[in-house]
C-alpha positions in Angstrom: -17.8 13.9 33.9 -15.0 11.8 35.4 -15.7 8.8 33.1 -15.8 11.2 30.1 -12.4 12.7 31.1 -11.0 9.2 31.7 -12.2 8.1 28.3 -10.7 11.2 26.6 -7.3 10.5 28.3 -7.3 6.8 27.3 -8.2 7.7 23.7 -5.5 10.4 23.6 -2.9 7.9 24.9 -4.1 5.3 22.4 -3.7 7.7 19.4 -0.4 9.0 20.9 1.0 5.5 21.1 -0.2 4.5 17.6 0.8 7.7 15.8 3.8 8.9 17.7 6.5 7.2 15.6 4.7 8.0 12.4 4.5 11.7 13.1 8.1 11.9 14.4 9.3 10.1 11.3 7.5 12.5 8.9 8.7 15.6 10.8 12.3 14.3 10.9 12.3 14.4 7.1 11.9 18.2 7.3 13.8 19.1 10.4 16.6 16.6 9.8 17.9 13.6 11.9 20.3 16.0 13.6 17.2 17.7 15.0 15.2 14.6 15.9 14.8 15.9 19.4 12.9 18.9 18.0 10.5 16.5 16.1 9.9 14.6 19.4 9.2 17.8 21.2 6.7 18.8 18.6 4.9 15.5 19.0 4.9 15.9 22.8 3.5 19.4 22.4 0.8 18.0 20.1 -0.2 15.4 22.7 -0.6 18.1 25.4 -2.7 20.2 23.0 -4.9 17.2 22.2 -5.4 16.4 25.8 -6.5 19.9 26.6 -8.5 20.6 23.5 -10.3 17.2 23.4 -11.2 17.4 27.1 -12.9 20.8 26.5 -14.4 20.4 23.0 -14.8 16.6 22.8 -13.0 14.1 20.6 -12.9 15.2 16.9 -14.5 13.0 14.2 -11.1 12.2 12.8 -8.6 12.2 15.8 -5.7 11.0 13.6 -6.1 13.8 11.1 -6.4 16.3 14.0 -3.1 15.1 15.5 -1.3 15.2 12.1 -2.6 18.7 11.3 -1.7 20.1 14.7 1.8 18.6 14.6 2.3 19.9 11.1 1.2 23.4 12.0 3.4 23.4 15.2 6.4 22.3 13.1 5.7 25.0 10.5 5.6 27.7 13.2 8.9 26.5 14.6 10.6 26.4 11.2 9.4 29.9 10.4 10.5 31.2 13.8 14.0 29.6 13.4 14.5 30.2 9.6 17.1 33.0 10.2 19.3 30.8 12.4 22.1 29.5 10.1 23.0 26.6 12.4 19.4 25.2 12.5 18.2 23.8 9.2 19.6 24.1 5.7 17.4 25.2 2.8 14.7 26.2 5.3 12.5 27.9 2.7 12.4 24.8 0.6 11.7 22.6 3.6 8.8 24.9 4.7 7.2 24.7 1.2 7.6 20.9 1.2 6.1 20.5 4.6 3.2 22.9 3.8 2.3 20.8 0.8 2.9 17.4 2.5 -0.1 15.1 2.6 -0.1 12.4 5.2 -0.9 9.4 3.0 -0.4 5.9 4.4 2.2 5.1 1.7 4.3 8.2 2.5 4.1 7.6 6.2 5.3 4.0 5.8 8.2 5.2 3.7 9.3 7.8 6.3 9.0 5.2 9.1 11.2 2.8 7.2 13.8 5.5 6.8 13.5 6.4 10.5 14.2 2.8 11.5 17.5 2.8 9.6 18.5 6.3 10.6 18.3 5.1 14.2 20.5 2.2 13.2 23.4 4.3 11.8 26.8 2.6 12.1 28.1 5.4 14.3 25.7 4.6 17.0 26.2 1.7 19.5 23.7 -1.2 19.3 22.2 -0.4 22.7 21.6 3.3 21.8 20.2 2.2 18.4 17.6 0.1 20.0 16.8 2.7 22.6 16.3 5.3 19.9 13.9 3.2 17.9 11.9 2.3 21.0 11.7 6.0 22.0 11.4 7.7 18.6 9.5 5.2 16.5 7.4 3.4 19.2 6.8 6.2 21.7 8.2 4.3 24.6 8.8 6.1 27.9 12.3 6.0 29.3 11.0 3.7 32.1 9.5 1.2 29.6 12.8 1.1 27.7 14.7 0.6 30.9 12.5 -2.4 31.8 13.0 -3.9 28.3 16.8 -3.8 28.9 16.6 -4.8 32.6 18.5 -1.6 33.4 18.0 1.9 35.0 16.2 4.9 33.5 19.4 6.9 34.0 21.3 4.4 31.8 18.7 4.6 29.0 18.7 8.4 29.2 22.4 8.4 28.6 22.1 6.1 25.7 19.5 8.3 24.1 21.6 11.4 24.6 24.6 9.7 23.0 22.5 8.4 20.1 21.0 11.8 19.3 24.5 13.3 19.6 25.8 10.9 17.0 23.0 11.7 14.7 23.9 15.4 14.9 27.7 15.0 14.7 27.6 12.6 11.7 24.9 14.6 9.9 23.0 11.4 9.1 21.0 11.6 6.0 17.2 10.9 6.1 17.5 8.3 3.4 17.6 4.5 3.3 21.3 3.4 3.5 23.0 1.5 0.7 23.8 -1.3 3.3 20.1 -1.7 4.4 20.5 -5.5 4.7 23.5 -5.2 7.0 21.6 -3.0 9.5 18.4 -5.1 9.4 19.3 -7.3 12.4 19.2 -4.3 14.8 15.8 -3.2 13.5 14.5 -6.8 14.0 15.9 -7.0 17.5 14.1 -3.7 18.4 10.8 -5.0 17.0 11.2 -8.2 19.0 11.8 -6.1 22.2 8.7 -4.1 21.4 6.6 -7.2 21.0 7.9 -8.7 24.2 7.0 -5.5 26.1 3.5 -5.9 24.8 3.4 -9.6 25.5 4.5 -9.2 29.1 4.1 -5.6 30.1 6.6 -4.3 32.7 4.7 -1.3 33.9 1.0 -1.2 33.2 -1.2 -3.4 35.3 -2.3 -5.4 32.2 -1.6 -9.0 31.1 -1.1 -8.0 27.5 -0.7 -4.7 25.8 -2.2 -5.4 22.5 -1.3 -2.0 21.1 2.4 -2.7 21.4 2.1 -6.2 20.0 0.2 -4.9 17.0 2.7 -2.1 16.5 5.5 -4.6 16.5 3.8 -6.8 13.9 3.0 -3.7 11.8 6.6 -2.6 11.8 7.8 -6.1 10.8 5.3 -6.1 7.9 6.7 -2.8 6.7 10.0 -4.6 6.3 8.4 -7.6 4.5 6.7 -5.4 2.0 9.8 -3.3 1.1 11.6 -4.3 -2.1 14.9 -2.8 -0.8 15.4 -5.7 1.6 17.0 -8.7 -0.2 17.2 -11.3 2.5 13.9 -11.5 4.4 14.1 -14.9 6.1 14.6 -13.4 9.5 11.7 -11.0 8.9 9.4 -13.9 8.1 10.7 -15.8 11.1 10.1 -12.9 13.5 6.6 -12.4 12.1 6.0 -16.1 12.5 7.1 -15.9 16.1 4.9 -12.9 16.9 1.8 -14.4 15.2 2.2 -17.8 16.9 2.6 -16.1 20.3 -0.3 -13.7 19.6 -2.5 -16.7 18.8 -2.6 -17.6 22.5 -3.5 -14.1 23.8 -7.1 -14.8 24.7 -6.3 -18.0 26.6 -3.6 -16.3 28.7 -6.1 -14.3 30.8 -9.1 -15.5 32.9 -12.4 -13.8 33.1 -11.1 -12.2 36.3 -8.1 -10.8 34.5 -5.6 -13.3 36.1 -2.7 -15.0 34.4 -3.5 -18.5 33.1 -0.3 -20.6 32.6 0.0 -22.6 29.4 -0.6 -25.9 31.2 -4.1 -24.7 32.2 -5.0 -22.8 29.1 -8.2 -23.6 27.1 -6.6 -24.4 23.8 -10.0 -24.0 22.1 -9.4 -20.3 22.7 -6.2 -20.3 20.7 -6.6 -18.4 17.5 -6.3 -21.0 14.7 -6.2 -18.3 12.0 -3.1 -16.7 13.6 -1.5 -20.1 14.1 -2.0 -20.9 10.4 -0.5 -17.5 9.4 2.4 -18.0 11.8 3.1 -21.5 10.3 3.0 -20.0 6.8 5.5 -17.3 7.7 7.6 -20.0 9.4 7.7 -22.0 6.1 8.7 -18.8 4.2 11.5 -18.2 6.6 13.3 -21.5 6.1 16.5 -21.5 4.2 20.0 -22.8 4.9 20.5 -20.2 7.6 19.7 -21.1 11.3 18.7 -17.9 13.1 17.5 -16.8 16.5 14.0 -16.0 15.3 13.7 -19.2 13.3 14.5 -21.3 16.4 12.2 -19.3 18.7 9.3 -19.5 16.1 9.8 -23.2 15.8 9.6 -23.6 19.6 6.4 -21.6 19.6 5.1 -23.7 16.7 5.7 -26.9 18.8 3.5 -25.5 21.5 0.8 -24.4 19.1 0.5 -27.7 17.2 0.4 -29.9 20.4 -3.2 -31.2 21.0 -2.7 -30.7 24.8 0.1 -29.8 27.2 1.0 -33.4 27.9 1.6 -34.2 24.2 4.0 -31.3 23.8 7.3 -32.5 22.2 9.6 -31.4 25.0 12.5 -33.4 23.6 12.5 -31.3 20.4 11.9 -28.1 22.3 14.9 -28.9 24.6 17.0 -29.6 21.5 15.9 -26.3 19.9 17.0 -24.5 23.1 20.4 -26.2 23.0 20.8 -24.9 19.4 19.6 -21.4 20.6 22.3 -21.3 23.2 25.0 -21.8 20.5 23.7 -18.6 18.9 22.8 -16.6 22.1 24.0 -17.9 25.4 22.1 -15.5 27.6 20.7 -15.9 31.1 17.2 -15.5 29.9 17.6 -18.2 27.3 18.9 -20.6 29.9 16.0 -19.7 32.2 13.5 -20.5 29.5 15.4 -23.7 28.6 15.1 -24.8 32.2 11.3 -25.5 31.7 12.0 -27.9 28.9 14.9 -29.4 30.8 12.6 -30.1 33.7 10.1 -31.9 31.5 12.8 -34.1 29.9 15.3 -34.7 32.7 13.4 -33.8 35.8 13.0 -30.9 38.2 16.1 -31.7 40.2 18.3 -31.2 37.1 16.5 -28.0 36.3 17.1 -26.7 39.9 20.7 -27.6 39.6 21.0 -25.6 36.3 19.2 -22.6 37.7 21.3 -22.4 40.9 24.4 -22.5 38.7 23.0 -19.8 36.5 22.3 -17.6 39.6 25.9 -18.0 40.7 27.2 -16.8 37.4 24.9 -14.0 36.4 22.6 -11.4 37.8 19.4 -13.2 36.6 18.5 -13.7 40.2 17.4 -10.1 40.4 14.5 -10.8 38.0 11.2 -12.1 39.5 10.7 -14.6 36.6 13.9 -16.4 37.7 12.7 -16.6 41.3 9.2 -17.7 40.3 10.5 -20.4 38.0 12.9 -21.8 40.6 10.2 -21.7 43.3 7.9 -23.7 41.0 10.5 -26.5 40.6 11.1 -26.6 44.4 7.3 -26.8 44.9 7.0 -29.7 42.4 9.8 -31.5 44.5 7.8 -30.8 47.7 10.5 -28.6 49.0 7.9 -26.1 50.3 10.2 -24.1 52.6 12.6 -23.3 49.7 9.7 -22.7 47.4 8.2 -20.2 49.8 11.5 -18.3 50.2 11.9 -18.0 46.4 8.2 -16.9 45.9 8.7 -14.2 48.6 11.9 -13.1 46.8 10.0 -13.0 43.5 7.2 -10.9 45.1 9.8 -8.4 46.3 11.1 -8.0 42.8 7.8 -7.7 40.9 7.1 -4.1 39.8 3.8 -4.9 38.0 0.7 -5.4 40.2 -0.5 -8.1 37.9 2.7 -10.2 38.4 2.6 -9.6 42.1 -1.0 -10.9 42.4 0.0 -14.0 40.4 3.0 -14.6 42.7 0.9 -14.1 45.8 -1.5 -16.8 44.6 1.4 -19.2 44.0 2.8 -18.4 47.5 -0.5 -19.1 49.1 -0.6 -22.5 47.5 2.7 -23.4 49.0 2.5 -21.6 52.3 -1.2 -21.1 53.2 -1.8 -18.2 55.7 
């Protein structure tokens, strides 16, 4: 019974994650962007109903259809109950009829999701709130997951969401694609990139990779690629290239025991050649006269993917690419990633010097990845005491059990108990 209950819960969570943004987007068409919180509440209520009903009666033959029908009926009940309130929804009778007749076809759902992406990116909303809204509304992220994506607190994210929803209400944002769709594209792409990163390196769940989030990010990017309203798609292709190239290494990143395998020790025969080919094709489609963040990152990933082995990686080119990236986005995380290439080209001591300087001029030292990277460089230079201190610091900063186990293993190699 326990296993059945666990399976039901896992399946409910799976469908909730995959369908959350789709259902919210469709419902928002009828309740309006100024009432997006209502659409979210309806979907949350639908999840609770699914959890209770599926546990008692078993999982339906078509779980997706069950969720959509239940959400639709819940929305209809709310609209009927509130139809006499003038300050709720305009033309309620018409909206009720439209929702009653709405069929959840894949094409219609994609259209509503695309509109929802750009509603969340309305010019009246700050960039941070835009990204938080998309991650919450379209991707079904919890506030904690969004906070970890931003390296900030749950309280801060909640405030951003409140401000974002307030702007949607006050500006009476229309649920239509904007005339300046291409101007707002960069925010949508940035959000999709954050979503993929959360799947590639989960901050909360004790998993190495959250495939559901990575696939959702790729799916959202492909919605953009296939939409004729977007004129300039080079960044869309570049982001898809980056995601496919990184996804190609998924299987090799985890051992049979579920432990992290660093790139240096990965079995490259496990790298997915089909995904690499697709990533390279998208990379070629993305190339024009514009140098962009995603183009550089995808090219870095491509350099790793085409190298026959770790030793033959073109670190000089990768370092040069990171130098170009810093001109576009000089962030602490970019400089942290660059330090690996710097160590390969100019030595560990130079990388240590760069990281210590970075620590003095930013708060990157609060992240476990920084401490782990610096500890690795100290270890390679046989500075075991300093390496141990940094690994212990990293261990204290790691929230995910998976990361903690990896750091413990590294610490033991430096300072055996």
